[in-house]
MARTI-464150 format. One record per residue (C-alpha): x, y, z; residue in one letter. Coordinates in nm, 3 decimals. Layout:
<sites>
(site (X; Y; Z); a) ...
</sites>
This chain:
<sites>
(site (1.775; 0.120; -3.637); m) (site (1.602; -0.146; -3.844); h) (site (1.810; -0.460; -3.785); i) (site (1.821; -0.796; -3.964); a) (site (1.910; -1.090; -3.737); l) (site (2.029; -1.420; -3.884); l) (site (2.018; -1.682; -3.607); e) (site (1.887; -2.040; -3.611); d) (site (1.887; -2.097; -3.233); e) (site (1.533; -2.006; -3.129); i) (site (1.607; -1.920; -2.766); s) (site (1.908; -1.706; -2.854); l) (site (1.727; -1.530; -3.137); s) (site (1.446; -1.436; -2.899); q) (site (1.697; -1.312; -2.641); e) (site (1.873; -1.095; -2.899); v) (site (1.544; -0.962; -3.036); q) (site (1.426; -0.868; -2.687); d) (site (1.758; -0.701; -2.610); l) (site (1.759; -0.493; -2.928); l) (site (1.390; -0.406; -2.906); t) (site (1.432; -0.280; -2.550); q) (site (1.721; -0.065; -2.678); a) (site (1.481; 0.102; -2.922); g) (site (1.554; -0.091; -3.241); h) (site (1.321; -0.284; -3.471); s) (site (1.429; -0.638; -3.555); v) (site (1.342; -0.885; -3.831); v) (site (1.451; -1.242; -3.753); h) (site (1.568; -1.490; -4.018); f) (site (1.621; -1.853; -3.919); a) (site (1.831; -1.960; -4.218); d) (site (2.040; -1.825; -4.502); g) (site (1.771; -1.868; -4.766); h) (site (1.524; -1.657; -4.567); q) (site (1.761; -1.364; -4.527); i) (site (1.861; -1.379; -4.895); m) (site (1.492; -1.340; -4.981); q) (site (1.454; -1.067; -4.721); g) (site (1.732; -0.866; -4.884); l) (site (1.509; -0.834; -5.190); r) (site (1.212; -0.699; -4.993); k) (site (1.338; -0.478; -4.710); d) (site (1.602; -0.217; -4.629); t) (site (1.806; -0.263; -4.312); f) (site (2.042; -0.035; -4.119); d) (site (2.244; -0.315; -3.960); l) (site (2.292; -0.691; -3.996); f) (site (2.365; -0.931; -3.709); v) (site (2.481; -1.261; -3.860); l) (site (2.550; -1.605; -3.721); d) (site (2.814; -1.794; -3.917); w) (site (2.681; -2.151; -3.912); q) (site (2.312; -2.158; -4.010); v) (site (2.101; -2.381; -4.239); p) (site (2.131; -2.292; -4.607); g) (site (2.382; -2.027; -4.709); p) (site (2.612; -1.946; -4.418); s) (site (2.656; -1.608; -4.258); g) (site (2.977; -1.569; -4.458); m) (site (2.787; -1.650; -4.779); d) (site (2.532; -1.382; -4.691); v) (site (2.808; -1.130; -4.619); l) (site (2.980; -1.206; -4.950); s) (site (2.650; -1.169; -5.136); h) (site (2.584; -0.834; -4.968); m) (site (2.928; -0.691; -5.035); r) (site (3.019; -0.844; -5.372); d) (site (2.683; -0.882; -5.549); v) (site (2.446; -0.626; -5.396); l) (site (2.729; -0.378; -5.318); k) (site (2.571; -0.297; -4.982); l) (site (2.783; -0.097; -4.738); t) (site (2.544; -0.145; -4.444); v) (site (2.730; -0.241; -4.121); p) (site (2.754; -0.611; -4.034); v) (site (2.836; -0.762; -3.697); i) (site (2.886; -1.135; -3.645); f) (site (2.744; -1.309; -3.339); l) (site (2.875; -1.662; -3.361); t) (site (3.041; -1.953; -3.183); s) (site (3.327; -1.948; -3.434); h) (site (3.605; -1.811; -3.216); s) (site (3.932; -1.904; -3.389); a) (site (4.151; -1.608; -3.477); e) (site (4.168; -1.704; -3.846); d) (site (3.786; -1.714; -3.862); q) (site (3.758; -1.368; -3.710); i) (site (4.018; -1.236; -3.953); v) (site (3.834; -1.403; -4.243); q) (site (3.505; -1.235; -4.152); a) (site (3.658; -0.891; -4.099); l) (site (3.857; -0.920; -4.422); s) (site (3.537; -1.012; -4.610); a) (site (3.369; -0.690; -4.498); g) (site (3.228; -0.748; -4.149); a) (site (3.249; -0.442; -3.924); d) (site (3.266; -0.621; -3.589); d) (site (3.268; -0.967; -3.437); y) (site (3.118; -1.108; -3.115); c) (site (3.176; -1.461; -2.991); v) (site (2.900; -1.662; -2.821); k) (site (2.779; -1.698; -2.552); p) (site (2.603; -1.365; -2.575); l) (site (2.737; -1.098; -2.340); r) (site (2.448; -0.854; -2.347); a) (site (2.624; -0.537; -2.231); y) (site (2.925; -0.588; -2.458); e) (site (2.697; -0.669; -2.753); f) (site (2.487; -0.355; -2.704); l) (site (2.803; -0.147; -2.663); a) (site (2.933; -0.275; -2.996); r) (site (2.596; -0.203; -3.161); i) (site (2.606; 0.148; -3.014); g) (site (2.958; 0.205; -3.142); a) (site (2.853; 0.106; -3.494); l) (site (2.551; 0.335; -3.469); q) (site (2.769; 0.630; -3.364); r) (site (3.007; 0.558; -3.651); r) (site (2.712; 0.558; -3.892); m) (site (2.591; 0.890; -3.751); s) (site (2.928; 1.049; -3.814); l) (site (2.940; 0.939; -4.177); t) (site (2.568; 0.984; -4.248); n) (site (2.433; 1.261; -4.024); p) (site (2.053; 1.272; -4.017); t) (site (1.787; 1.468; -3.840); g) (site (1.949; 1.807; -3.903); q) (site (1.806; 2.082; -4.117); d) (site (2.006; 2.241; -4.394); g) (site (2.134; 2.156; -4.740); e) (site (2.104; 1.780; -4.776); l) (site (2.204; 1.793; -5.142); s) (site (2.342; 2.086; -5.345); p) (site (2.051; 2.324; -5.399); g) (site (1.808; 2.137; -5.169); y) (site (1.766; 2.298; -4.825); v) (site (1.531; 2.131; -4.574); f) (site (1.337; 2.312; -4.300); d) (site (1.163; 2.068; -4.063); s) (site (0.976; 2.338; -3.866); i) (site (0.795; 2.481; -4.166); n) (site (0.794; 2.155; -4.364); r) (site (0.953; 2.325; -4.663); t) (site (1.231; 2.249; -4.905); v) (site (1.409; 2.533; -5.082); t) (site (1.498; 2.410; -5.430); v) (site (1.767; 2.631; -5.585); h) (site (1.624; 2.935; -5.410); g) (site (1.257; 2.850; -5.469); q) (site (1.067; 2.763; -5.150); r) (site (0.838; 2.458; -5.179); v) (site (0.581; 2.376; -4.910); t) (site (0.510; 2.006; -4.860); l) (site (0.253; 1.806; -4.666); t) (site (0.372; 1.616; -4.359); e) (site (0.404; 1.284; -4.542); k) (site (0.563; 1.444; -4.848); e) (site (0.824; 1.615; -4.633); y) (site (0.907; 1.300; -4.436); l) (site (0.928; 1.091; -4.751); l) (site (1.147; 1.347; -4.929); s) (site (1.378; 1.376; -4.632); r) (site (1.415; 1.000; -4.607); l) (site (1.530; 0.983; -4.968); f) (site (1.771; 1.277; -4.944); f) (site (1.923; 1.146; -4.622); e) (site (1.981; 0.810; -4.795); n) (site (2.089; 0.932; -5.139); a) (site (2.212; 0.652; -5.369); e) (site (2.075; 0.390; -5.130); r) (site (1.788; 0.172; -5.259); p) (site (1.500; 0.177; -5.011); i) (site (1.237; -0.096; -5.010); a) (site (0.868; -0.015; -5.047); r) (site (0.796; -0.196; -4.719); n) (site (1.051; 0.018; -4.537); r) (site (0.903; 0.338; -4.683); l) (site (0.551; 0.246; -4.575); m) (site (0.664; 0.144; -4.229); k) (site (0.877; 0.453; -4.167); d) (site (0.632; 0.710; -4.308); i) (site (0.289; 0.557; -4.234); w) (site (0.383; 0.335; -3.941); g) (site (0.278; 0.004; -4.094); h) (site (0.301; -0.209; -4.406); e) (site (-0.022; -0.278; -4.593); e) (site (-0.107; -0.360; -4.952); a) (site (-0.365; -0.081; -4.943); t) (site (-0.085; 0.171; -4.883); l) (site (0.098; 0.077; -5.202); s) (site (-0.105; 0.312; -5.423); r) (site (-0.080; 0.589; -5.163); t) (site (0.298; 0.558; -5.167); l) (site (0.310; 0.579; -5.546); d) (site (0.092; 0.892; -5.545); v) (site (0.319; 1.062; -5.291); h) (site (0.624; 0.964; -5.498); i) (site (0.463; 1.130; -5.801); s) (site (0.392; 1.448; -5.603); w) (site (0.742; 1.492; -5.461); i) (site (0.900; 1.416; -5.797); r) (site (0.704; 1.704; -5.947); r) (site (0.731; 1.948; -5.657); k) (site (1.104; 1.900; -5.599); l) (site (1.200; 1.847; -5.963); n) (site (1.350; 1.505; -5.902); i) (site (1.176; 1.326; -6.187); g) (site (1.317; 1.162; -6.498); a) (site (1.420; 1.492; -6.659); n) (site (1.610; 1.634; -6.364); s) (site (1.974; 1.708; -6.442); d) (site (2.092; 1.689; -6.078); q) (site (1.909; 1.421; -5.878); v) (site (1.638; 1.176; -5.983); r) (site (1.406; 0.957; -5.782); l) (site (1.408; 0.632; -5.978); v) (site (1.234; 0.298; -5.947); v) (site (1.432; -0.006; -5.836); v) (site (1.214; -0.267; -6.005); h) (site (1.074; -0.530; -5.772); g) (site (1.218; -0.354; -5.467); y) (site (1.148; 0.016; -5.417); g) (site (1.306; 0.353; -5.500); y) (site (1.644; 0.522; -5.503); r) (site (1.743; 0.889; -5.514); l) (site (2.034; 0.894; -5.756); m) (site (2.278; 1.172; -5.826); k) (site (2.325; 1.255; -6.193); i) (site (2.682; 1.312; -6.316); p) (site (2.736; 1.631; -6.517); p) (site (2.635; 1.602; -6.883); h) (site (2.441; 1.279; -6.818); s) (site (2.144; 1.213; -7.046); g) (site (1.783; 1.169; -6.939); s) (site (1.656; 0.836; -6.807); t) (site (1.312; 0.702; -6.721); t) 
</sites>
């Protein structure tokens, strides 16, 4: 998973980053609330680990912004020294998925992360071939997508990019995340390459502006989103 960590204690943030990295996750650290608010506009994360009391907007402010403004449903776990029962209830009622009290207990923390990951896998299964959207059947061995009975052969990058969008339908995905997941790194020189691949898969899979089922649309200043079109909806650009 790609995890956002909000923690202002340097030693603890490094300990958590090391722990999560060793468990196979990638981690982006934010030292204050302003930084993570900016990061939300540039990257796509699978999980958030939030401290409550940090400089700038608090962890609760960040959670409220995610749930109420951005409408993000991504799992959130608090790792904080706030241990009163009413504070735990407040965080969970505001949309947090789990709550850990400092000091960090590494095995318990990883177990809670693992439980959230398993829960995500049950609701959003990925990595399996088959019909990922009505009429769109993916075959990872042959790198093909059957679109309403018509078999379409894609290049390696086109297939991986297409699959990423279909497995995350309706979820905005940042350009940086796309470049990192598909090409392995984020570089300005890749930006044009990404746009070209987007153009190709739009045409090959019929997910452009005139599609009456699903459309790959631009999220201005952020990235792209594969959106499902309600019946009888008009065309958009």
